[in-house]
C-alpha positions in Angstrom: 86.0 39.8 59.7 86.0 43.4 58.7 84.3 44.4 62.1 87.0 42.4 63.9 89.8 44.2 62.1 88.3 47.6 62.8 87.9 46.7 66.5 91.5 45.5 66.6 92.7 48.7 64.9 90.7 50.9 67.3 91.9 49.0 70.3 95.5 49.3 69.1 95.1 53.0 68.6 93.6 53.5 72.0 96.3 51.5 73.7 99.0 53.5 71.8 97.4 56.8 72.9 97.2 55.6 76.5 100.8 54.3 76.5 102.0 57.6 74.9 100.1 59.7 77.5 101.6 57.7 80.4 105.0 59.0 79.3 104.0 62.5 80.4 103.2 61.6 84.0 104.2 64.3 86.6 105.7 63.4 89.9 104.8 66.1 92.4 106.6 64.9 95.5 108.4 68.2 95.8 105.5 70.5 95.2 103.6 71.9 98.2 100.1 73.3 98.2 97.5 74.4 100.6 97.0 77.4 102.8 100.2 77.7 104.7 100.7 80.9 106.7 103.6 83.1 105.8 104.9 85.5 108.4 106.9 88.7 107.4 109.8 89.8 109.4 108.4 93.4 109.4 105.0 94.8 109.1 106.1 98.0 107.2 109.1 99.4 105.4 110.0 103.0 104.9 112.2 103.8 101.8 114.2 107.0 102.2 116.0 108.0 99.0 119.4 109.7 99.2 119.5 113.4 98.5 119.1 114.0 94.8 121.8 115.6 92.7 121.4 117.7 89.6 122.7 116.3 86.4 123.9 119.5 84.8 124.1 118.0 81.3 120.5 117.0 81.2 118.9 119.2 83.8 117.4 116.2 85.6 117.5 115.5 89.3 118.9 112.0 89.9 119.1 109.7 92.9 121.6 106.8 93.3 120.7 105.2 96.6 118.1 104.6 99.4 117.9 103.5 103.0 115.2 101.0 103.7 113.9 100.9 107.3 112.0 97.9 108.7 109.2 98.8 111.1 106.7 97.0 113.3 103.0 97.8 113.5 103.6 100.7 115.8 106.1 102.2 113.4 109.1 101.3 115.6 112.3 99.9 114.2 112.4 96.1 114.3 115.5 93.9 114.0 113.6 90.8 112.9 114.9 91.2 109.3 118.6 91.5 110.4 120.9 89.2 108.5 118.6 88.9 105.4 119.2 90.6 102.0 116.7 93.2 100.9 116.0 93.8 97.3 114.7 97.2 96.1 112.5 97.4 93.0 111.4 100.8 91.6 108.3 101.4 89.5 110.0 103.3 86.7 108.6 105.0 83.6 108.0 108.3 81.8 104.4 108.2 83.2 102.6 106.3 85.9 100.6 104.4 83.3 103.8 103.3 81.5 105.8 102.5 84.6 107.0 98.9 85.4 108.8 97.5 88.4 112.4 96.7 88.0 115.0 95.5 90.5 117.7 98.2 91.1 119.8 96.8 93.9 120.2 94.7 97.0 121.6 95.4 100.5 122.1 93.4 103.7 119.8 94.3 106.6 121.6 95.3 109.8 120.3 97.3 112.7 116.8 97.3 111.1 118.0 99.1 108.0 119.5 98.3 104.6 121.5 100.7 102.5 120.9 100.1 98.8 123.0 101.8 96.0 121.9 101.8 92.4 122.6 103.5 89.1 121.7 107.2 89.1 118.0 107.4 88.2 115.9 110.4 87.2 113.6 111.1 90.1 110.8 112.2 87.7 110.6 108.6 86.5 110.2 107.0 90.0 106.5 106.2 90.7 106.8 103.7 93.5 109.1 101.3 95.4 108.8 97.7 96.6 111.1 95.7 98.9 111.6 92.0 99.0 113.4 90.1 101.8 115.5 87.1 100.7 116.4 84.3 103.0 113.5 84.7 105.4 112.2 81.4 106.9 108.5 80.8 106.0 106.4 79.7 109.0 104.1 76.8 108.3 101.2 76.2 110.7 101.2 72.4 111.3 97.6 72.3 112.5 95.1 70.9 110.0 
């Protein structure tokens, strides 16, 4: 009798754990995976900062804008990104080792360029730049 009660208790516990776990099922119908190709609207970008100005109170040179040019593989201007928004992120920090990327502004791409204005930034703290295009259509190769 005792063995039967233990077996019933263990079976009840296992059933309860199984029923509890079933409540955490994940439906992944909207999640895609695989090796889908992604095509960029430009092969290269060129970030040209505006002319720096001297902050006379701090003695630091600052910049408050940039023009991003979208280029093809031959370094010629390409209009494939026109109509999209470009977001500029700068790698900012007192030193390169301490720098982190931070978004500073966005601009609409027109005529293969985007003008982006941002808060005046000390040029000595800029260690890099990155550009992200928003709204681009991703190309998916349908072949298996």
